[in-house]
N, C-alpha and C positions, 0 to 999 in steps of 0.2 A: 600643376606640378610638372616641371621639366625633367621628367624621369630620365631622359636620354643622357643628361649630363653625368648622372651617377654611373652610367655604363661607358663613360669616356667617349661619348658621342656629342657632336655639336648640333645635331638636328634630330628630329624624330624620324626614324628610318621606315616605319610602317604606318604612316598616316594614310587614311582612306581618301584624302584629297588628291585630285589628279595633278600632282606636281610633275611637270615635264622632265626635269633632270633626273627624276627617279625612275623614268621609264626604262624597263629592261627590254632590249631589242632581241627577242628570241629569233630563231631562224624563220619560223612561220610568220611572225609579226613583221619582221623586216621585209620578207618576200611580199607580204600582202600590201604593205605601204608602197613598195617599189612598183608593183603591178598596178595599183590604183593610180599612182601618179602618172605612169605611162599611159594608161587608158584615158585619163582625163586630158592629158596634153595632146593625145591623138584624137580627141573629140569623139570617143566611142559611145557616148550617150549614157546608158544605164548600166551600173555595176552594183552587185549585191554581195554583202559580207554576212555570212551566216555563222552563228556560234551559240552555244548554250550560255546561260547566265554565268557571268564571272570569267569568261574566257578572254576578255580584253577588248571587246568591240568598241566600247565607249572610249577606252584609252587610245586605240588606233584612230578613232574619229577625231579626237582632240589633237593627236600628233599630226594628222593630215592637215588640219586647219592651221596649226602652228607652223608647219613647213611652208605652206603657201603664204602665210603672213610674213615670213622671213625670207621670201624668195630673193634670189640674187639679181643684181642689175643686168638687164639685157634679156632676162627670161620673159616669156609671155605672161602678162599680168593675169592673175586668177582671183576673181572675187568669190569668196566662200560665204555661204549662207547656211546656218545650222538651224534645223527644226527638230525639237525634242518632244517626245511624248505626243505623237500626232493623233490624239483621240477626238477627232472632230465630229460634230453632230450633223452637219449638212455641207453641201458643196460650197455655198457662199462663204461659210466660215473658213474653210480651207483656202479658198482663193484669196480671201482678204489677208490671211496670214502670210501667204506667199508674196502677195503684192507689198505688204508692209515690210517683209524681210528684204525685198528689193528696193525699198525706199520710195514706193509709189503711193500716191495719195488716192484714196478711194472714198466714195460717198456711201456710207453704210446704209443709207435709205434708198437712194435712187439708182446706184450702179447695179446692173444685172450681171449674171454670170458671164454672158457674152462680152459685155463691156470690159469687165476685169480681165478676161482672157486676152482681149485685144490690147489692153494696156501692157500686159505681160509680154505679149508677142512683140509689140513695138519696142519695149525696153530691151528685149533680147537682140533684136536686129540692130538697134543703135549701139549697144555695147559690144556685141560679138562680131558684127560685120563692119560697122562704121569705125569703131574704136579698136577693134582687134583684140578684145579681151576674152577670157574664158569665164563664163558664169557657172558656178558650181552650187548645187543645192544638195546638202547633206541631211539625211533623215535618220535619226536615231530611234530605236524601239519601233522599227518598221512593221513588226507583226501587229501593231495596233492600228495600222492604216485601214479605214473603212473601204468598202468596195468602190464607192464613188471617187475616193482619192486616187485609187489605181487607174480609173478611167481618165481622170484629169491629167495624171502624170503621163499616161499614154498619149494624150493629146499634145502635151508639152514636147514629147519626144518627136512629134511630127513637125515641129518647127525646125526647119533645116534649110541649108543652102544646097547647091549641087555638090559641095565638097564635104560638108560635115553637119552634125546636129548642133543646134544653138545652145541648148541647155544640157549640162552634164549633171547627172544624178547619181549619188551613192547612197544606198540604203543599208543600214546596219540593223539586223533583225535576228530573232531567235529562230530555231529550226522549224517551228510551225509555219513560218512565213512561206516556206517552200510548198507546203500543202495548200496554203491560201491562194498563191498565184497560179497553181495548176488549174484552178477553176476559171482562170482568165487567160486563155492561151494567147490572145492578142497582146497582152501585157508581157507574159512570160517570154514570148518570142523576141521581145526587144531587149532582153537582158544580154549584155555583151559577155559577161562572165560572172560566175559565182566564185566566191572565195570562202573557204571553210576554215574556221578556227577550231582547233582541238586543245585540250588541256596540255600543260607543259609536261615534259618527261622528268624523270628524277634528276638528271643532270641539269636540265634547264631550271628546275625548281631550286636546286642548290645554287646555281649561278645567279638566279634572281635575288635570292636572300643575301648572298655575299655582295652583289652589286649594290643593293640598297644600303647595307651596313657600311660599305666602303664610301658611298656618297655622303653618308651621314657622319662619317668619322672625322675627327679633328687631328688625326695623326696620319703619317705616311703609311703606316701599316695598320689596317683596320683590326679591331679586336675580334677574336674568334668567340662568338657568343653561342654557337651551336656545335655540339659534338657530331660525329659522323652518324651515330645512331639517332641523334636528335633530328638531323636533316632528313634521314629516311622516314622518321615518324611524321614529320611535317608533310612530306610527300604522300604518305599513306592516308593521313586523316583529311587532307585537302583534295586528293585526287589530281593534283597538279593545276587546279583552277587558281589563277592569279589573285582574284578577289578573296578567296578563302585563305590563301597563303598569307596575305597581308593581315587579315583579321586575326588569324591564329597567332602569327608572329608578334603582333601588337600585344596580345594577351600574354605571350611568353615573356616579352620584355618587362611587363609589369610584375609578373611572377618572380622573375630573377631578382628584382629589387626587393620585393616583399620578403622573399626567402633568403636574401643576402647571398645569392649565388652568382658565379661568374660565367657559367656555361650551362646551356640547356641540353639535357639528355632525353632519352626515350620516355622515361616515366614522368618527367616534368611536363613534357609536351602532351602526353596522354591525358594528364590531369587537366591541362588547359583546354584540350579538345573537348572534354566533357562540358566545359562551361560555355563554349562558343558554338557548339553544334548539337542539333537534336538527334543526329544519327548515332547509332550504337557504336561504341568503340570496340577494340579487339577483345576477344574472349581471353580468359586466363590461359587456355591451351595454346592459343597462338602467341600469347605473350611469352610463355616458356620457350616456345619454338624460336621466337625472335632472339631471346637471350642466347640460345644454343648457336644460332646463326652468327651472333655477335662474337662468340668464342672462335668460330671458324674464321671470321674476318680478322681477328687479332692474330691468329696463327698464320694467316696468309698475308699479313701486312696490310690487310684492308684493300688490296688492289681490286679484287673482282667486284666489290660492291660499287666502286666508282664507275665500273663499266655497266652496271645494271641499269636498265632503262625501262620506264613505264611498267613497273611491276613485273619485270621479266624473271624475277627470282621465283622459281616454283619449288615448293617443298611438299613432301608427303609426310604427314604426321601420323605416326603409329598411334593407336588408341592410348589415350592418357587417362588413367583412372583418377578418381577424386583425390587420392593420395598418391602422387607420383612415386615411382620407385627411386631408390637412392641414386641410381645411375642417371636419373633424369630422363626426359623424353627423348626418344630415338627419332632422328631426322635423317631422311634419305633424300639427297639431291637427285631429282629425276632429270635425266638428259634424254629427251625423246629422240628416237632414231627413225629414219625412213625404213619401211619394210625392205627386206633383202631384195625382193623382186622389182623394186622401184629405184633402180640406180639413178641418181641425179644426172650424171653425165649422159646416160642413155636417153633419159626423158628430155633433157635439154636439146639433144641432137635430133630427136624425133620430129618435133613440131616445125622448126624453121624450114627444113628442106622439103617438106611434104606439101604437094600441091592439093591434097585432099583437105577438107575442113579439119582444123586441129581440135583435139580434145583438151589440150593444155597449151599455154603460151610458153612455158618454160619452168625452170626451177631456180629459186633464189635463196640465198642464205641470209639469215637475220644478222645484220652487222651492228656494231656498237652504235648506240644512239638511235636505233630504229625500232619500229613496231609493226605488227601485222597491218594495222589500219593505215599507217603511213605508207606502207608498201602498196596497199590497195590503191591509195590515192596517186602514188607515183606511177603505177602501171596503167590504171584505168581512168585517172583524172578525178574520179569520184566513186563512191560505192553505195549500194542500196542493200536491202534485206536479201534480195535474190542472189546478188553476188556474194555476200557474206555466207549465205547458206551453201552455195556451190563450193566455196572455199573450204568450208567445214567438211563437206562430203568428200572432197578430193584429198583432204588431210585429216583422216579420222583418228590418227594417232595423237593429234593435238586436242587435249581434253578441255583446255581453257585458252581461248583465242587471245586473251589479255596477258597470258603468262607463257611466253615463248623465250627460250634462252638464246643468248647470242651464239651464233654458229649453227642454229637449227636450220634445216632445209625445208622450204615450203614450195608446193606446186601451185602455180597460178592458173586458174581455170579459164578456158576460152568461152566466156559467156558473152554472147552478142548483145550489143545495145539495141534498143528499139529504134529502127530506122537509121537515118544518117544524123548523128548528133552534131555534125558540122553544119553551119548555116547554109542552106540551099541557095545557090546563086551568088555566094560570096567566095572569095579567094583566100587561100592559105599560102604561107611560105614554108616550104619543107627544107629544114636546115640540113638534115642528114637522114639516111636510112640504114638500118642494121638488120642482119639476118637472124640474130639471136637476141633474146631478152637481156641476157647479161651484158652483151656488147652495147646495147642501147642504154642500159642503166649506167654503164661506165662512161659513156659519152656525155650523158646529162650531168653526171657528177663532175666531169672535167670542164664543163661549159662555163665560161667566165660569167660571174655574177653581175658585172657591170654592163652586160649586153641585154637587149630585150629578152624577157623570160620566155622559155620554151617548155614544152611538155611532150611526153611520150604518147603516141597514138597508134596502137597496134591495129592492123586490119588484114583481111584475107580476101583474095579473089582467085579465080581459076587461072588467070594469066600469071600473076606474080607469086601466088602461094601466100605464105604468112610473112608479113613485112612489119617491121617495127620502125615507124616513121617518127622523127623528131620534128615537131611543128612549132612555129612561133605562136605564142598564146593569142596574139591579136589576129583578127580576120579583117579582110579588106573588101571594099565594095566592088572593086574591079581589078583586072590584072595590071592596069596602069598604076593604080595606087600602090599595089604590092611591089611592082618593079622599081618604083621610085625609092622604096626603102632599100632594096638591094643595091641599086645604082649609087645611092648616097652613102653606103656603108663603108667604113674603113677597116672593119674586121673581116678576116678571111672566112670566119664562120658564116657571116651573112652574105658575103660576096659569092659564095658557092651555093647559095640557096636557090631553090627552084619554086616557081609559082604554080600552084595547082588550083584550077577553077572548076574542074570537072573530074569526078572519080570514075574509075572503071565500072561498067555496068555489072551488077551482082556483087559489088564489094560488101563484105560483112565487117562492121566496125566493132571493136572491143573497147574503145575508149568511150567515156561518158561525158 
C-alpha cells in the first residue's frame, strides 16, 4: 500500500533503505564527511568513526562512497572498497576478502598469507604510485574485527612511500572498538584521528523530519504532519538517534492514515512509541507536566521551545497525588545560577594570565543549539569519565548534566591529558593563539567552514602560562610538509599559520 499518497506525498519519507537524497546533513555529519575526505586526499592512512547504534555511521559510510563515485573531473581518482560485517575466522579468510575486493585473483588452496600480502602490496604500488590513484578500504561494523585483522591492517599501513601511505583505511565502529584497540597500542598509534558521532539535538531532529517530508512532497510547500509537541515527543522517545527517528516516524505515518488524522501530536506519537520500542514511555506525572509546559509554550508563542536543545528544558515537578488537584500539577522552571562567590568574569580572568598551573580553563555560557557534551568536545577534543566527573565536581549546582538551560554558565576544569596527545615527532600548524577560552571559541566559530578543519588545543607551561591554541586537525610528518600547506594557501587564516614540531619542555596538555 502506497500510504504516502494519502498524505499528499509522492514518496515514502521514512523508509529504512539508505536513499542518498533523503540524507540529512547535520552539522556533525557534514563535518565528519569533510574531515574524512580531507584526511583521505592527504593520504593520512587510518581514520576511525565512532558512534553508538543508530547515530548514522553506515549512512556516512555510504555518503562517502557516493561522493567519491561522483568525483569531479580533474580530481585525484579514488577507488573505494567496502567491507561489511568483518567477522572472519582466520587471517587467510580476511586476506582473501581484501584481495577479492581489490579484484585480485587468489588460489584458495596454494596461496599462503605471505603470497597474498605480496599481491596486495604490488597492487597498491601499481595503483597508488604508478597510476597516481588513491585506494580506500572502508570497514563497517569495525568492532567485529578479530585481533588478527588489526595486525594485518597494521601491516597494510606500513606499505608507504617517502611521501605518504599507500592504503587509506576508514573504520566505522561502535564505542567498544575504542576499548578493543587500546589492547593493541601499535595499531592505536596509527590512527590519524577519531571522529565521534552523537545523537541529534532537538532542533536537528526537527529539521531531519522536515527535510525528509519535504523531499517526499509533491508540492512546493510540504505538508505539516507533526505538531510542535509531536516533534518534541519524537525527540524524547528516540533520544535523537536517526535510525530510531525514522522507525518511529514511519509508524506515525501509518497511524495517521488508520486514524484519519492530518497531524501527529504528543499522544499519537506516545502511542506509536509503545509499539516500536521496548523502553518504558513517560509516566502519567510527566505527561501532565508536559501538558502544562505546552500551555506555557502557547502563552509565549512557542518561541522558547524552538530554542530548546538536547533536553535542555529542566522542570521540577511538585509531588502529584494519584488524584491531582483541580489546579493541576505545579511546575517550576529551574534556572540554575552560579554561586555568588564564583563570578564568571573573575573566574575567566584568573586562568589565562596566571603563570601557575590553572585550576580551571575558563567559564562558558550554554548557547542555543549547544550541550555540555558538545562543549566538552569543542574545548578538549574528546571526553572521558574522568573529565566528566571533574566537570560535575566543578559545577555542583548542575544536578543533571543532560539538562542545562540556554544561558547557563559552566566552568571548564583544567584536567591534564595523559602525556602528549599530539603525535611525537610530527608537526602541527598553529592557526592562532588566544589568551582566553571565550576568545578562542569565538575565533573557531568565525573560522570559515570551507578551509581545512581546526580544533582548540589548550596547554600550559611555565614560560607561556595558559594558552589556547587553534591547531589544524591534520598533523604532518615534517616541517617541510607543513610549510608546503602554508605556502600554497590562499587564505589569510592559513598564511599566518606557524609550524610547531617541538613543544616547550614541561608543557601540560588539556586537549585529548
